[in-house]
C-alpha positions as CSV (number, residue, x, y, z in Angstrom):
1,M,11.6,-5.0,10.6
2,S,12.1,-5.3,7.1
3,M,10.6,-6.7,4.4
4,I,12.6,-9.4,4.2
5,E,12.3,-10.5,7.5
6,A,8.4,-9.7,7.3
7,T,8.2,-12.5,4.8
8,A,9.9,-14.9,6.6
9,L,7.8,-14.3,9.4
10,G,4.1,-14.8,7.5
11,L,2.1,-11.9,8.1
12,S,0.3,-11.7,11.4
13,F,-2.3,-9.3,12.6
14,G,0.2,-7.7,15.6
15,L,3.1,-8.5,12.1
16,A,0.7,-6.0,9.8
17,R,-0.1,-3.6,12.7
18,R,3.7,-3.4,13.9
19,L,4.2,-2.4,10.1
20,A,1.3,0.5,9.7
21,A,2.8,1.7,13.0
22,S,6.6,2.1,11.8
23,V,5.2,3.9,8.5
24,L,3.6,6.3,10.5
25,E,6.3,7.0,12.2
26,H,8.6,7.8,9.4
27,A,6.1,9.7,8.5
28,R,5.8,12.1,11.8
29,A,10.1,12.2,12.0
30,T,9.6,13.7,8.3
31,Q,6.7,15.7,8.8
32,L,5.1,14.2,6.5
33,P,0.8,15.4,5.8
34,P,-1.2,13.3,7.7
35,M,-1.1,9.9,6.4
36,T,-3.0,7.3,5.5
37,V,-1.3,2.7,5.8
38,A,-3.1,-0.1,4.5
39,V,-1.4,-3.5,5.3
40,L,-3.0,-6.2,2.9
41,D,-2.7,-10.2,3.1
42,A,-1.8,-12.2,-0.1
43,G,-5.2,-12.0,-1.6
44,G,-5.3,-8.7,-1.0
45,H,-7.8,-7.9,1.9
46,P,-7.0,-5.1,4.3
47,I,-5.6,-7.0,7.3
48,T,-5.3,-3.8,9.5
49,L,-6.1,-0.2,7.8
50,D,-4.4,3.5,10.0
51,R,-5.8,6.6,9.0
52,E,-4.3,9.5,11.2
53,D,-6.4,12.7,12.3
54,G,-6.9,15.3,9.4
55,A,-6.5,12.4,6.6
56,S,-8.5,13.2,4.0
57,I,-11.8,10.5,3.3
58,L,-11.0,9.3,0.6
59,R,-7.4,8.0,1.7
60,P,-8.4,5.3,3.4
61,R,-9.6,3.7,-0.4
62,M,-6.7,5.6,-1.6
63,A,-4.6,3.0,0.4
64,I,-6.1,-0.2,0.1
65,G,-5.8,1.0,-4.1
66,K,-2.2,1.6,-4.3
67,A,-1.2,-1.2,-1.6
68,Y,-3.5,-3.7,-3.9
69,A,-1.7,-2.9,-6.9
70,A,1.7,-3.4,-5.7
71,L,0.8,-6.2,-4.4
72,A,-0.9,-8.1,-7.5
73,L,1.8,-6.9,-9.9
74,G,4.4,-7.5,-7.0
75,T,6.5,-4.5,-7.2
76,S,6.2,-0.9,-5.2
77,S,3.7,1.4,-6.4
78,R,5.9,2.9,-7.8
79,V,6.7,1.2,-10.3
80,V,3.1,0.7,-10.7
81,A,3.0,4.4,-11.4
82,E,5.9,4.5,-13.9
83,M,3.7,1.4,-15.7
84,A,1.0,3.2,-15.5
85,L,2.8,6.4,-17.6
86,E,5.2,3.6,-19.5
87,R,1.5,1.5,-20.5
88,P,-0.9,3.2,-19.9
89,V,-3.9,0.7,-21.5
90,F,-2.6,-2.1,-19.9
91,V,-2.7,-0.6,-17.1
92,S,-6.4,1.1,-17.4
93,A,-7.1,-2.8,-18.1
94,L,-6.0,-4.2,-14.6
95,A,-7.9,-1.3,-13.5
96,A,-10.9,-1.9,-15.0
97,M,-11.0,-5.5,-13.5
98,T,-11.3,-4.5,-9.7
99,E,-12.5,-1.8,-7.7
100,N,-9.5,-1.6,-5.7
101,F,-6.4,-1.3,-8.5
102,T,-5.2,2.5,-8.3
103,P,-2.1,2.7,-10.3
104,S,-0.2,6.3,-8.1
105,A,3.1,6.4,-5.9
106,G,4.2,7.0,-3.4
107,G,3.2,6.0,0.4
108,G,4.2,3.1,2.2
109,A,3.0,0.9,-0.4
110,G,5.3,-2.8,0.4
111,V,5.0,-6.0,-0.8
112,V,5.5,-8.8,1.8
113,G,5.2,-12.5,0.1
């Protein structure tokens, strides 16, 4: 299911679970290290959080923070990380506004309206 289809359908718990499962399936297929996936609703609240065996203890907070930052700015976590390099004062100010804002690239953070 594409992000566009997900947006058109709304973000139910079932859809959030399928998105997380898809990210983890891709991670296993590409032999990435153990992952943690957070899917947030439009208000930035976690709908589902999946942490694979072996993922470090900070991964859940990092996954939520990266997804939150992407959602807050309406872009990918990769673009948020680029913004942090290009405009560090601005991104630091955003991060100071909330406990959940993590300007870091990578992972499966995507924005679903």
